[in-house]
C-alpha positions as CSV (number, residue, x, y, z in Angstrom):
1,M,0.0,-0.1,0.1
2,Y,2.8,2.4,0.9
3,V,4.4,2.0,-2.5
4,R,1.3,2.7,-4.5
5,T,0.2,5.6,-2.8
6,S,3.4,7.5,-2.1
7,I,5.6,6.9,-5.1
8,G,3.1,5.5,-7.8
9,G,3.8,1.7,-8.0
10,S,7.5,1.3,-8.2
11,M,10.2,1.4,-5.5
12,D,13.7,0.0,-5.4
13,S,14.0,-3.1,-3.2
14,D,16.7,-2.0,-1.1
15,D,14.4,1.0,-0.1
16,F,11.5,-1.0,0.4
17,Q,13.7,-3.4,2.9
18,I,15.0,-0.4,4.8
19,I,11.3,0.7,5.3
20,T,10.0,-2.7,6.3
21,E,12.9,-3.4,8.5
22,G,12.4,0.2,10.3
23,Y,8.6,-1.0,10.8
24,I,9.5,-4.2,12.1
25,L,12.0,-2.8,14.4
26,S,9.5,-0.2,15.8
27,K,7.1,-3.1,16.5
28,V,9.4,-5.0,18.3
29,I,10.7,-1.8,20.5
30,L,7.0,-1.1,21.2
31,G,6.4,-4.7,22.2
32,A,9.3,-5.0,24.4
33,I,8.2,-1.8,26.2
34,M,4.9,-3.1,26.8
35,F,6.2,-6.4,27.8
36,T,8.7,-4.6,30.3
37,V,5.9,-2.5,31.7
38,G,3.4,-5.4,32.1
39,L,6.1,-7.5,34.0
40,V,7.0,-4.8,36.3
41,S,3.3,-4.2,37.2
42,L,2.8,-7.9,37.8
43,C,6.0,-8.0,39.9
44,F,4.5,-5.0,42.0
45,C,1.1,-6.6,42.4
46,I,2.7,-9.9,43.6
47,Y,4.9,-8.1,46.0
48,K,2.1,-6.2,47.5
49,L,-0.1,-9.4,47.5
50,F,2.5,-11.1,49.5
51,K,3.2,-8.0,51.7
52,E,-0.5,-8.2,52.6
53,F,-0.6,-11.9,53.7
54,N,2.4,-11.3,56.2
């Protein structure tokens, strides 16, 4: 879709690969951030839960 709308139907394969790798990298970084926030939240909740039982 990007190739058709921005350039008119053709693109160098190297440029397309750079764009695709950048897109994938951005999604991996976003996923890592979300995973880290979720893991820290889970650990914090477990810590508070065990603190209440003691």
